C-alpha positions, 0 to 999 in steps of 0.5 A: 500500500506504500505506493499509493500517491502522496496527495497534498490537500491545501486548506484554501481560505479558512474563513470559508468552507475549505476546512469543513470539506477537507475534514468530511473528505478525510473521514471517508475510509475509502480515501486511504485505500486510494492515496496518502493524504497530507493537509497543507494548512493549520492543524488547529483549524482542522481540529476546530472543523473536526469538532464542529462536524463531530468527526473523530479525526486527530492531526499531528504536525510535520515540518515539511511534506513528509510521509515518513513520520505517519503512524502505522495505519489501523484497520477500518475507518479513520486512518489517523492521526493525519499529518498537517504541514503549515508553511505559513506564518499567518495566524489563522487560528481564530478568524471570523467565519465568512469574513474577508481577512488578509491573514486568510488570503496570505495563508492560502497563498503560502500553502498553495506555493509551498504545495506546488514547490513540493510537487515540483520537487517530487515530494508529493505526487499531486496537489488538491486545493480547497477554494481560496477567496480572490478578494482576501488574496488581494488584501494580502497583497497577492494580486492574482485572479485565482489559483490557476495563474499562481500555479502557472507562474510558480511552474514557469509555464505559459501554455496552460488552461483551466478545465472543468471535468465531469466524470462519466455518470448519469449527467454525462453519457460519454465513456470517458466523461467530459472536460471543458477547457477555457481559452480565457480565464478570470477576466471581464466579458468585454475583454474576451474578444481582444484576448483571443488568438488563433495560437491560444485557441490551438494550444487549448485544443492540444491541451484538451486532447492530451488530457482526454488521452491521459484519462484513457480515451485513445481517440478524443473528439474535441468540440470547439465553441464559437464566441458569438451566438449562432457561430456569428451567423456568417459574420452578422454577429461578429467575425471571430469565428472565421478569423480566429477560431476556424484557423485554429481548428484547421491547424489542429486537424492538420496535426491529426487532432480530431477537432470540430468547430467552431460550433454554437456553444449552446448546442455544442455543450448539449451534444457533448453532454450527450456523449458526442464529444470527449472534450470542449474548448470554450472561449471564456469562463462562463461559456463552459462553466455554466453548462457543467455546473448546471448538470453536475455541480457537486461532482465537477472538478477543476483540473489545471492543464499544461502544468508539470504537476498534477493539480485538481480542485472542487468546482465550488468557491469559498461559500462564505454564506454557509461557512462553519455552519456544518452545511458544506458537502465534500462530494467535489473534493472527494472527486477532485482527489480521485481524479488527481489519483487517477492522473498520477501515472508513472510519469506523473505529468499532465502533458504526458501524451500516452494513453493511460488505461 
């Protein structure tokens, strides 16, 4: 069992639901058969969350991303104590629930950066991130739109994308699930057209194709969204389809990627959910997110494509409105851990192009 992937789980913003969903996930016995977890965050916060939820978990502090000092696991439920590594000096032991706080933003940043470096150094096999709050991040002086951009900077990559992935099931009929990646990320709608380029769209098509191969699909089918309604209606609603998107699709097909588009987003996503496509490239955040969250909010997983490490997260945010009330569900985090474990192949690199199955 020692060959189970080592998964670092960052707590995110502790004023939100991160600690609750992490505790709930760690109370699942099946988790320990799949991976060896390490909490990157405050052990004191974890103890408070466990007490709030009535979960008999215990935690012990480690000085780094090490699994060597973990006590011998016991048979049955609750493989405890659970190691906690806190590489942040920010005091988050007693923050007010649901309130923006620079200390929470600072800690969330520190935990993410440390976990990322541990993955780059090969000391953990994957990182799974509980949600952070972008406003708290900014209060702490870290001016980033979110997790994805921090990860890309720390990993030194320019070709990356955020994907929302739904595993196969009732919501998605395709054998390999459905992944939707975005050409632009956290930005205003008015800025999207100027941020699009043929090269960026082509890159995202390639990232989606490689990810779907990674999860076992030998011949991925990638649908590419139009930007404008009705795919521009032959230029009546805009020309981005003909000037930017179609050339990117042509380049991808020339490189033997099975890509189709640009297609109207409203019908493309419906066809993809029905199993006609394995992956979709959306032009902007909500174009892809709304559809997948509507049909599978609690199972959808964020995957950062293009990194030399494995990173996943649940699709929900910090949910300040229900934080520390015992209401948060762990489904998304558990699914994120499962997908991270699945992506931890021998090379443990998302850009690996060989099919895994």
